[in-house]
Backbone as CSV, one residue per row, in Angstrom:
resi,resn,N_x,N_y,N_z,CA_x,CA_y,CA_z,C_x,C_y,C_z
1,MET,-21.246,-22.569,42.524,-20.510,-20.896,42.797,-19.385,-20.556,41.831
2,SER,-19.544,-19.051,41.038,-18.752,-18.315,40.389,-17.981,-17.971,41.904
3,LEU,-16.606,-18.000,40.579,-15.373,-17.503,40.830,-15.416,-16.231,40.338
4,LEU,-15.272,-14.815,41.460,-14.322,-13.517,40.944,-13.051,-13.509,40.845
5,ILE,-11.935,-13.344,39.918,-10.246,-13.487,40.087,-9.261,-12.097,39.600
6,PRO,-9.017,-11.639,41.227,-8.282,-10.533,41.057,-7.118,-10.839,41.071
7,LEU,-6.060,-11.301,40.081,-4.917,-11.464,39.888,-4.010,-10.417,39.817
8,TYR,-3.128,-10.244,40.422,-2.730,-9.093,40.429,-1.202,-8.998,40.705
9,VAL,-0.653,-9.481,39.843,0.703,-10.150,39.518,1.059,-10.305,38.089
10,HIS,1.857,-10.022,37.437,2.709,-9.500,35.892,2.096,-11.036,35.515
11,PRO,2.350,-11.119,34.610,2.313,-12.021,33.629,3.413,-12.673,33.138
12,ALA,4.617,-11.832,33.078,5.841,-11.830,33.061,6.407,-12.941,34.239
13,GLU,6.406,-12.535,35.540,6.235,-12.779,37.235,6.317,-13.985,37.234
14,ASP,4.578,-14.879,37.002,4.009,-15.320,37.385,3.402,-15.972,36.189
15,PRO,4.174,-16.524,34.681,3.372,-16.780,33.587,2.577,-18.509,34.243
16,GLY,2.916,-19.210,34.745,2.484,-20.395,34.842,0.788,-20.310,35.691
17,ALA,1.022,-19.058,36.811,-0.576,-18.848,37.624,-1.350,-18.328,36.206
18,TRP,-1.186,-17.228,35.597,-1.802,-17.153,34.005,-2.448,-18.083,32.870
19,HIS,-1.290,-19.032,32.915,-1.594,-20.547,32.165,-2.811,-20.713,32.874
20,ARG,-2.639,-21.100,33.978,-3.369,-21.819,34.727,-5.417,-20.840,34.468
21,LEU,-5.123,-19.965,34.798,-6.003,-19.110,35.115,-6.998,-19.000,33.320
22,ILE,-6.155,-19.403,32.039,-6.682,-19.080,31.038,-6.676,-20.510,30.311
23,GLY,-6.763,-21.304,31.155,-7.438,-22.598,31.391,-8.708,-22.801,31.498
24,ALA,-8.930,-22.371,32.890,-10.644,-22.711,33.400,-11.262,-21.127,33.239
25,ALA,-10.709,-20.147,32.586,-11.269,-18.937,32.780,-12.298,-19.181,32.240
26,ALA,-13.428,-19.823,31.569,-14.189,-19.870,30.948,-15.424,-20.466,32.557
27,GLY,-14.962,-20.756,33.483,-15.429,-21.599,34.833,-15.560,-20.068,35.992
28,THR,-15.278,-19.050,35.181,-15.139,-18.046,36.119,-16.493,-16.605,35.764
29,TYR,-16.263,-16.316,37.121,-17.424,-15.204,37.157,-17.344,-14.430,35.991
30,ALA,-15.326,-13.521,35.831,-15.012,-12.646,35.531,-13.389,-12.092,36.244
31,VAL,-12.217,-11.705,35.289,-11.366,-12.017,35.824,-10.829,-10.058,35.650
32,VAL,-10.210,-9.523,36.849,-10.203,-8.487,37.182,-8.831,-8.326,37.125
33,ILE,-8.620,-7.215,35.365,-7.000,-6.907,34.915,-6.508,-6.116,35.550
34,ASN,-4.891,-5.784,36.013,-4.772,-4.570,37.099,-3.459,-4.430,36.543
35,PRO,-2.446,-3.953,35.440,-1.397,-3.600,35.145,-0.387,-2.974,35.913
36,ALA,-1.641,-1.917,36.188,-0.098,-0.506,37.682,-0.914,-0.016,39.218
37,ASN,-1.633,-0.684,38.783,-2.852,-0.225,40.427,-3.746,0.664,39.439
38,GLY,-4.439,0.466,37.951,-4.735,0.507,37.523,-4.407,0.425,35.466
39,PRO,-4.632,1.288,34.598,-4.561,1.057,33.661,-3.094,1.453,33.060
40,GLY,-2.506,2.449,33.833,-0.693,2.992,33.463,-1.315,3.559,32.744
41,GLN,0.236,4.416,32.590,0.193,5.014,31.279,0.100,5.130,29.802
42,VAL,0.841,3.856,29.850,1.086,3.300,28.136,0.827,1.802,28.313
43,PRO,0.409,0.946,26.912,-0.418,-0.343,27.579,0.654,-1.128,27.563
44,ASP,0.980,-2.131,28.326,1.143,-3.510,28.626,1.485,-4.734,28.293
45,PRO,2.714,-4.871,26.495,2.102,-6.330,25.688,1.688,-7.014,26.447
46,ALA,2.957,-7.284,27.854,1.836,-8.386,28.585,0.746,-9.128,28.981
47,PHE,0.277,-7.914,29.936,-1.181,-8.189,29.445,-1.787,-8.060,28.782
48,ALA,-1.714,-7.462,27.239,-2.275,-6.729,26.333,-2.317,-8.798,25.667
49,ALA,-1.694,-9.529,25.389,-1.411,-10.833,25.327,-2.500,-12.076,26.587
50,ALA,-1.943,-11.520,27.590,-2.764,-12.177,28.371,-4.266,-12.071,28.559
51,ALA,-4.795,-10.905,28.120,-6.070,-10.982,28.430,-6.596,-11.322,27.246
52,GLU,-6.250,-10.849,25.519,-6.325,-11.772,24.510,-6.781,-13.236,24.607
53,ALA,-5.609,-13.827,25.557,-5.898,-15.196,25.792,-7.355,-15.622,26.416
54,LEU,-7.674,-14.491,27.672,-8.437,-15.024,28.242,-10.043,-14.679,27.452
55,ARG,-9.909,-13.415,27.151,-11.013,-13.246,25.699,-10.961,-14.195,25.748
56,ALA,-10.032,-15.101,24.390,-11.103,-16.027,23.719,-11.325,-17.640,24.194
57,ALA,-10.420,-17.515,25.646,-10.941,-18.631,26.730,-12.179,-18.560,27.254
58,GLY,-13.268,-17.429,26.779,-14.368,-17.095,28.022,-14.486,-16.439,28.793
59,ALA,-13.635,-15.827,29.064,-13.585,-15.034,30.564,-13.859,-14.207,30.382
60,ARG,-15.169,-13.180,31.113,-14.952,-11.773,31.515,-13.741,-11.214,32.038
61,LEU,-13.351,-9.793,31.220,-12.587,-9.142,31.861,-12.887,-7.475,32.556
62,LEU,-12.568,-7.749,33.409,-13.114,-6.188,34.073,-11.868,-5.106,34.696
63,ALA,-12.305,-3.873,34.405,-10.835,-2.880,34.679,-11.011,-2.497,36.038
64,TYR,-9.332,-2.922,36.381,-9.678,-2.211,37.913,-9.114,-0.531,38.042
65,VAL,-10.349,-0.709,38.280,-9.735,1.424,38.574,-10.056,1.458,39.921
66,ASP,-9.662,1.993,40.598,-9.349,2.914,42.474,-9.628,3.700,42.805
67,THR,-11.579,3.615,43.110,-12.155,4.665,43.691,-11.543,5.989,44.595
68,ASP,-10.428,5.474,46.007,-9.704,5.758,46.630,-11.426,6.593,47.219
69,TYR,-12.481,5.489,47.520,-13.718,6.393,48.435,-13.577,8.027,48.443
70,GLY,-13.739,7.632,46.696,-14.252,9.099,46.553,-13.331,10.267,45.841
71,ALA,-12.440,10.103,46.180,-11.195,11.361,46.239,-11.061,11.261,44.885
72,ARG,-11.235,10.356,44.201,-10.892,10.665,43.095,-11.966,11.480,41.967
73,SER,-10.826,11.653,41.193,-12.671,13.054,40.514,-12.956,11.808,39.521
74,PRO,-14.516,11.867,38.678,-14.818,10.865,37.897,-13.958,11.146,36.557
75,ALA,-13.284,11.879,36.012,-12.744,12.208,35.010,-11.657,11.732,34.867
76,GLU,-11.414,11.604,35.659,-9.979,9.968,35.961,-10.313,9.129,36.025
77,MET,-11.575,8.512,36.562,-11.606,7.458,36.680,-12.327,6.512,35.439
78,THR,-12.947,8.090,34.647,-13.650,7.467,33.313,-12.566,7.530,32.298
79,ASP,-11.368,8.169,32.097,-10.578,8.070,31.247,-9.783,6.911,31.708
80,ASP,-9.417,6.507,33.187,-9.217,4.798,33.132,-9.394,3.829,32.558
81,VAL,-11.231,4.051,32.542,-12.015,2.719,31.844,-11.541,2.844,30.313
82,LEU,-11.396,3.747,29.661,-11.317,4.322,28.076,-9.963,3.592,28.439
83,ARG,-9.032,4.183,28.944,-7.113,3.387,28.127,-7.733,1.674,28.323
84,TYR,-8.019,1.441,29.423,-9.125,0.242,29.478,-9.264,-0.757,27.883
85,ARG,-10.396,0.117,28.270,-10.722,-0.685,27.012,-9.851,-0.808,25.297
86,GLU,-9.359,0.402,24.968,-8.778,0.622,24.345,-7.348,-0.346,24.281
87,TRP,-7.095,-0.544,25.409,-5.370,-1.668,25.119,-6.066,-3.105,25.728
88,TYR,-6.882,-3.122,26.495,-6.597,-4.746,27.161,-8.741,-5.408,26.720
89,ARG,-9.088,-4.268,26.115,-10.146,-4.825,25.698,-11.673,-5.518,26.773
90,THR,-11.132,-4.695,27.419,-12.643,-5.165,28.775,-13.572,-4.900,28.513
91,ASP,-14.397,-5.964,29.727,-16.491,-6.263,29.146,-16.048,-4.523,30.870
92,GLY,-15.673,-4.901,31.773,-16.833,-4.557,32.593,-15.687,-3.508,33.456
93,CYS,-16.200,-3.346,34.784,-14.848,-2.433,35.553,-15.341,-3.086,37.074
94,PHE,-14.300,-3.055,38.131,-14.262,-3.518,39.210,-13.826,-2.278,40.045
95,LEU,-14.419,-1.448,40.400,-14.280,0.245,41.016,-14.420,-0.593,42.971
96,ASP,-12.668,-0.470,43.157,-12.689,-0.340,44.016,-12.037,0.798,44.920
97,GLN,-12.010,-0.026,46.649,-12.220,1.156,48.069,-13.343,2.094,47.845
98,VAL,-14.692,1.461,47.314,-15.633,2.329,47.216,-15.935,2.302,47.997
99,THR,-17.147,3.608,47.931,-17.592,4.548,49.777,-19.006,3.541,50.283
100,ALA,-19.776,3.573,51.074,-20.189,2.785,52.007,-21.175,3.348,52.437
101,SER,-21.503,4.433,52.508,-22.158,5.425,53.413,-23.588,5.664,52.383
102,PRO,-24.945,6.251,52.906,-25.892,6.850,52.159,-25.440,7.957,51.914
103,ASP,-24.942,9.005,52.422,-24.577,10.234,51.656,-23.394,9.715,50.774
104,GLU,-22.928,9.211,50.314,-21.913,9.150,49.255,-22.736,8.564,47.741
105,LEU,-23.452,8.031,48.604,-24.589,6.640,47.391,-25.164,8.062,45.908
106,PRO,-25.417,9.120,46.077,-25.556,10.186,44.997,-23.717,9.913,43.835
107,ALA,-23.274,10.265,44.147,-21.768,10.368,43.354,-21.221,8.740,43.078
108,CYS,-21.786,7.878,44.071,-21.483,7.091,43.074,-22.866,6.404,42.118
109,ARG,-23.619,6.648,42.328,-24.223,6.972,40.857,-24.329,7.409,39.932
110,ARG,-24.205,8.413,40.505,-23.650,9.875,38.978,-21.969,8.881,38.046
111,LEU,-21.235,7.965,38.810,-20.539,7.463,38.497,-20.497,6.002,37.676
112,VAL,-21.379,5.520,38.588,-21.694,4.229,37.464,-22.351,4.321,36.393
113,ARG,-23.702,5.196,36.606,-24.033,5.895,35.208,-23.676,5.473,33.690
114,SER,-22.041,6.803,34.651,-21.628,7.009,33.025,-20.384,6.370,32.571
115,LEU,-20.216,5.204,33.856,-19.511,4.087,32.981,-20.601,3.209,33.078
116,ARG,-21.422,3.354,32.673,-22.845,2.132,31.649,-22.821,2.927,30.419
117,LYS,-23.001,4.096,30.614,-23.003,4.927,29.191,-21.637,4.672,28.037
118,LEU,-20.543,4.062,28.997,-19.109,4.027,27.959,-19.641,2.381,27.259
119,GLY,-20.756,1.767,28.085,-20.709,0.158,27.556,-20.159,-0.405,28.475
120,ALA,-19.880,-0.170,29.604,-19.310,-0.939,30.811,-19.727,-2.056,31.588
121,ALA,-19.891,-3.497,31.130,-20.803,-4.384,31.593,-19.976,-5.644,32.100
122,PRO,-19.482,-6.295,32.879,-20.909,-5.619,33.929,-20.018,-4.715,35.242
123,VAL,-20.643,-3.966,36.222,-19.598,-3.264,37.360,-20.080,-4.105,38.347
124,VAL,-18.692,-3.998,39.219,-18.800,-4.652,40.083,-17.762,-3.638,41.306
125,LEU,-19.052,-3.112,42.486,-18.245,-2.793,43.833,-17.598,-3.066,44.889
126,ASN,-16.735,-2.740,44.550,-15.847,-3.310,46.252,-16.051,-2.271,47.494
127,PRO,-17.163,-1.798,48.302,-16.722,-0.960,48.901,-16.171,-2.209,50.403
128,GLY,-16.243,-3.463,50.685,-14.986,-4.367,50.834,-16.739,-5.616,52.613
129,ILE,-17.091,-3.838,52.310,-18.287,-4.195,53.758,-19.623,-4.788,53.062
130,HIS,-20.734,-4.251,54.075,-21.667,-4.288,53.533,-22.003,-2.712,53.653
131,PRO,-22.458,-2.393,52.513,-22.716,-0.981,52.471,-24.343,-0.532,52.588
132,ALA,-24.361,0.661,52.301,-26.373,0.920,52.234,-26.832,0.469,51.547
133,PRO,-27.995,-0.294,51.586,-28.859,-0.626,50.743,-28.446,-0.560,49.080
134,GLY,-28.351,1.151,48.630,-28.693,1.623,47.631,-27.943,1.132,46.275
135,TYR,-26.843,0.648,47.419,-25.385,0.087,46.870,-25.623,-0.684,45.830
136,ALA,-26.373,-1.448,46.503,-26.929,-3.049,46.087,-27.588,-2.409,44.479
137,ARG,-28.378,-1.778,44.539,-29.473,-1.434,42.849,-28.483,-0.570,42.217
138,LEU,-27.194,-0.742,42.260,-26.386,0.354,41.306,-25.413,-0.693,40.525
139,ALA,-25.396,-1.591,41.030,-24.197,-2.719,40.117,-24.634,-4.109,39.925
140,ASP,-24.130,-4.280,39.346,-24.374,-5.988,39.342,-23.769,-6.803,39.873
141,LEU,-22.933,-6.481,41.166,-22.460,-7.471,41.601,-22.077,-6.240,42.647
142,VAL,-22.035,-6.914,44.193,-20.785,-5.863,45.585,-20.559,-6.447,46.488
143,VAL,-19.033,-6.525,46.314,-18.409,-7.178,47.413,-18.567,-6.508,48.624
144,THR,-19.471,-7.461,49.203,-19.517,-7.093,50.995,-18.847,-7.545,51.764
145,PHE,-17.880,-8.640,51.774,-16.801,-8.448,52.656,-15.321,-8.711,51.693
146,GLU,-14.469,-8.114,52.035,-13.250,-8.336,51.739,-12.257,-7.878,53.177
147,GLY,-11.910,-9.377,53.519,-10.724,-9.607,54.910,-9.934,-10.997,54.458
148,HIS,-9.805,-10.718,56.212,-8.816,-12.306,56.273,-9.692,-13.557,56.466
149,TRP,-9.319,-14.177,56.227,-10.073,-15.506,56.750,-10.481,-15.975,58.298
150,SER,-9.854,-14.843,59.193,-10.278,-15.063,60.536,-10.884,-14.752,60.952
151,THR,-10.915,-13.251,60.266,-12.368,-12.256,60.675,-13.323,-12.891,60.160
152,TYR,-13.505,-13.795,59.084,-14.454,-13.621,57.905,-15.037,-15.022,58.927
153,VAL,-14.642,-16.293,59.751,-15.068,-16.992,60.323,-15.464,-16.716,61.658
154,SER,-15.006,-15.528,62.342,-15.386,-15.032,63.635,-16.435,-13.868,63.292
155,THR,-15.943,-12.857,62.965,-17.020,-11.365,63.372,-18.120,-11.280,62.078
156,PHE,-18.088,-11.946,61.002,-19.022,-11.572,59.878,-20.162,-12.116,60.562
157,SER,-21.173,-10.670,59.596,-22.372,-10.641,60.395,-23.410,-10.309,58.879
158,ARG,-24.507,-10.462,58.394,-25.186,-10.419,57.281,-26.523,-9.563,57.371
159,PRO,-26.406,-8.429,57.189,-27.871,-7.570,57.323,-28.928,-8.172,56.825
160,SER,-30.430,-7.781,57.485,-31.439,-8.230,56.864,-31.631,-7.889,55.092
161,TRP,-31.097,-7.001,54.895,-31.696,-5.997,53.242,-31.136,-7.141,52.217
162,THR,-30.250,-7.984,52.797,-29.395,-9.135,51.650,-30.394,-9.461,51.156
163,SER,-31.128,-10.130,51.477,-31.611,-11.337,51.989,-32.992,-11.180,50.641
164,ARG,-33.291,-9.598,50.399,-34.192,-8.654,48.901,-33.399,-8.702,47.791
165,HIS,-32.187,-9.547,48.299,-31.594,-9.880,46.546,-31.174,-11.324,45.977
166,PRO,-30.661,-11.600,45.074,-30.454,-12.741,44.254,-28.849,-12.568,45.080
167,PRO,-28.260,-14.475,45.943,-27.063,-14.087,45.905,-25.909,-13.634,45.315
168,GLU,-26.507,-14.260,43.936,-25.446,-13.453,42.196,-25.201,-12.548,42.478
169,ARG,-25.888,-11.552,43.387,-25.429,-9.934,43.607,-24.277,-9.256,44.599
170,PHE,-23.668,-10.859,45.010,-22.829,-10.310,46.025,-22.036,-11.161,46.012
171,CYS,-20.803,-10.661,46.042,-19.290,-11.510,46.453,-18.732,-11.026,48.102
172,HIS,-17.913,-12.295,48.338,-16.286,-12.551,48.977,-15.180,-13.033,48.740
173,LEU,-14.746,-11.909,49.377,-12.874,-11.551,49.080,-12.763,-12.189,50.009
174,VAL,-11.743,-13.133,50.031,-11.259,-14.060,51.584,-9.660,-13.305,51.440
175,TYR,-9.267,-13.851,52.158,-7.812,-14.031,52.074,-7.049,-14.246,52.948
176,GLY,-5.796,-15.313,53.205,-4.982,-15.642,54.078,-6.163,-16.791,54.615
177,VAL,-6.490,-17.604,53.650,-7.704,-18.786,53.742,-6.605,-20.208,53.547
178,PRO,-6.644,-20.460,54.733,-5.474,-22.311,54.820,-6.484,-22.929,53.108
179,GLU,-4.650,-23.620,52.789,-5.277,-23.969,51.235,-6.313,-25.155,51.801
180,ALA,-6.181,-26.074,52.169,-6.933,-27.237,52.966,-8.347,-26.836,53.763
181,LEU,-8.821,-25.075,53.588,-9.830,-25.222,54.194,-10.542,-23.902,52.642
182,VAL,-9.997,-24.300,51.366,-10.370,-23.143,50.674,-12.256,-23.141,50.167
183,PRO,-11.993,-24.938,50.127,-13.312,-25.649,49.789,-14.163,-25.331,50.894
184,LEU,-14.312,-24.852,52.102,-15.019,-24.512,53.133,-15.397,-23.778,53.311
185,ALA,-13.917,-22.194,52.872,-15.170,-21.143,52.639,-15.538,-20.691,51.289
186,VAL,-15.490,-21.648,50.344,-15.991,-21.142,48.921,-18.316,-21.771,49.866
187,ARG,-18.084,-22.491,50.250,-19.750,-23.330,51.275,-19.856,-21.982,52.097
188,THR,-18.979,-21.956,52.804,-18.948,-20.764,53.534,-19.709,-19.731,53.098
189,ALA,-18.914,-18.822,51.940,-19.819,-17.871,51.235,-21.106,-18.363,50.699
190,ARG,-21.896,-19.594,50.254,-22.432,-19.818,50.028,-23.863,-19.798,50.851
191,GLU,-23.447,-20.378,51.848,-24.301,-20.438,53.559,-24.665,-18.909,53.513
192,ARG,-23.663,-17.928,53.506,-24.122,-16.426,54.112,-24.359,-15.574,52.906
193,GLY,-25.075,-16.696,51.569,-25.682,-15.373,50.549,-24.834,-14.716,49.892
194,ALA,-23.576,-15.025,49.925,-23.053,-14.911,48.204,-22.907,-15.671,46.484
195,GLY,-23.328,-15.566,45.705,-23.146,-16.839,45.195,-21.556,-15.746,44.114
196,VAL,-21.425,-15.346,44.394,-19.563,-15.656,43.598,-18.328,-15.195,45.107
197,ALA,-17.488,-16.125,44.951,-16.715,-16.101,45.621,-14.837,-15.403,45.137
198,GLY,-13.519,-15.376,46.285,-12.820,-14.918,45.421,-11.546,-15.657,46.408
199,PRO,-11.443,-16.678,47.623,-10.685,-17.109,48.534,-9.851,-17.602,47.806
200,VAL,-8.572,-17.151,49.078,-6.873,-16.766,48.461,-6.655,-17.456,49.839
201,THR,-5.307,-17.880,49.510,-4.018,-18.124,50.251,-3.039,-17.296,50.754
202,GLY,-3.598,-15.980,49.776,-1.866,-15.118,50.313,-2.603,-14.149,51.239
203,GLU,-1.519,-13.799,52.016,-1.805,-12.619,52.809,-1.261,-11.022,52.541
204,LEU,-1.862,-10.036,53.248,-1.097,-8.792,52.976,0.521,-8.598,53.158
205,PRO,1.094,-7.912,52.315,0.677,-6.836,51.280,-0.222,-6.662,50.389
206,ASN,-0.117,-7.893,49.684,-0.938,-7.837,47.917,-0.736,-9.664,48.119
207,PRO,-2.127,-9.949,48.513,-2.981,-11.152,48.965,-3.096,-11.387,47.133
208,TRP,-3.379,-10.902,46.702,-3.548,-11.142,45.552,-2.871,-11.450,43.656
209,THR,-1.506,-11.659,44.638,-0.647,-11.809,43.746,-0.757,-13.963,43.393
210,GLN,-1.618,-14.219,43.941,-1.385,-15.961,44.162,-2.885,-15.876,43.622
211,LEU,-3.306,-17.194,42.589,-4.063,-17.944,42.540,-4.800,-18.782,43.445
212,THR,-6.284,-19.056,43.333,-7.120,-19.210,43.904,-6.821,-20.516,43.808
213,PRO,-7.198,-21.955,44.456,-6.782,-23.058,44.577,-7.949,-23.236,44.394
214,ALA,-9.346,-22.621,44.713,-10.486,-22.974,44.066,-11.171,-23.232,42.854
215,LEU,-10.111,-22.353,41.861,-10.289,-22.179,39.820,-9.961,-23.127,39.486
216,GLU,-9.152,-24.919,40.634,-9.139,-25.989,40.162,-10.483,-27.550,40.147
217,GLU,-11.491,-26.803,40.642,-12.354,-27.579,40.743,-13.130,-27.164,39.697
218,THR,-13.438,-25.843,39.112,-13.745,-25.399,37.783,-13.371,-25.730,36.628
219,GLU,-12.212,-26.675,36.269,-11.773,-27.279,35.142,-11.965,-28.460,35.012
């Protein structure tokens, strides 16, 4: 099982978490870099140093870009990715709050194509639910579940079209997982057809400030 790591806490606020992540970076699918709900207006030296250490340790870095369910302009998002690449040397991008409906698929396709022309790879889409099937053909990875552990174990369902794609194309991001059940969350994701997972113990409003305990198994 590969781990996708969104760690949305400043390196100066929790340097221990970043050091542990750097130590296990080679065992991850990728790490999402998110200095200011995006790249911010100026480079952040602490994030730049963390990003360089992660790259040296073998991690792929993804630029966090909020699409706001299609409300942001493509030019804004392209500019975000360019700043990430200049300041933090990101490899690909993590597009958050992506639309899931077939009507919005053409706009998403155009955005992904423009980002790939910039050299962004891999491209990860996060609608947080199973989108229309066409989205899976656009991206290297699609997050088809983002939500609480209680929801994950009680109401998750997997549409039949997902079986036409390898598990490595799907990711489940689950928060609020009791620490003792993190290994179970990883196994559950695998059983549900996701080859990439990101189980964390944190809760809303920002569960991604804590490093996943599952990372320790990859060290």
